[in-house]
N, C-alpha and C positions, 0 to 999 in steps of 0.2 A: 586470450584475455576476455573476461566477461564484460559485456556492455549492457547497461540497463537504461532505457529511455522512457520517461514518463510523459504522458500527454493526457489531456482532458480537463485540466484545471480551468478555473474561470470565476466569474462573479455570478452569484445566484442569490435569490431572496430566501429568507428563512422559510422552511417548510418545503423547499425545492429539492431537486435531485441533480447529481452529477455522477458520471462514470469515469473513473481514472483507468488508464491503461499503462501497462509496463511491458514494453517489448524487450525481450532478452535475446542476446546473441553471443556467439563466441565459444560456447561449450555445449555439451549435451546435458540437459537439465533434468534428466530422469530421476536423479537422486538428490536434487537440490531442495532446500527449503526456501520459500519466498516470503518476504515480509513487507508490510507497509508501516511506515512511521510518519509522524508529523511534528513540525516545530512551529509554534506560534511565536510572535515577536516577544522578546524578553524572557522566553521560557525554554526549558530544556526539551530536547527531542524526546518524543514519547511513542510508545508502541500503540499501533492501531489494530492490526490484524496480521495473521500469518497462516500459511498452509504449506504442506508438503506437495511437491510436484505430482506425486501420485494421487493427491487429494484425500489421503487417508486421515490426515490430522488437520484440523482448523482451529485457530484460537482467535479470540476477539478481546479487546479491552472492554471493560465494563461500560465505559462511557459511550461506546458505539454499538454495543450488543443490541440486536433487534432493529437497528437502523442501517447498518452497513453489512455488505456481503462481499466476501472475497472469493474469487474463482479463477480458474485458469483454462486456457484453450491450448491444448498440447500442440495441435497442428500449426499454430501461429507462434508458439513459444511466447505467449502473452499471458500476463496475469492482470486481472481486473479488480477494481474496488468500486462496487456500486454503493453510492451514498444517497440515502433517502432521508426525508424529514430533517434536513440540515438545519443546524442552529448556528447563531453567530459565534459561539464558542468553538465551532469546528473550523473556524478560519485559521489557516496555517499553510506552510509549505509542506506538501506531502511527498515523501520519498519512498521509492521502491528499493528493496534490498534482497540480496541472494547469498546463499551459503551452501557449501557441500556437506556441512555437518548436520546435526540434528536441528529440528525446528526450535526456534527460540523467540522469546518475547523481549529480549534486551538487545541494545545496540551492538554490544561486543560479540554477539552471536552471529554477526553478519560481516563478511569480508568485502562484499561488492555492493556499491550504492549507485543509484541514479543521481541526476542533477537536481531533481525536485520539480514540482509543479505547484503553482500558487492556487489555493482555493480561498475565496473570499465570500462569506455569507453575510448579507446585509439584513438588518432587522426591520 
């Protein structure tokens, strides 16, 4: 069974940075796609970034392009989301997701989800 555990959330001022981590376990992830999504209060969950475990394909939502960077560390089975120049509108619960199929930018493209980590950006 795939398990995903996100860490690294917190409270930061606008313009600051945070790095989220997603530790994956339970399977061999060589052929997995990994995604980051977020859900703000009262809003639907939205795509943030995704990459294939091989690192060959990386996608970003337009709202975070140029500010966020997704990466993975194979030896630690961990995916990261480096978030710079944070804005109050980035406030949300951030979720890590994984799937054995092709990389996707939609929720239904992922079978496995973490519990989420809260990111709050103050103005």
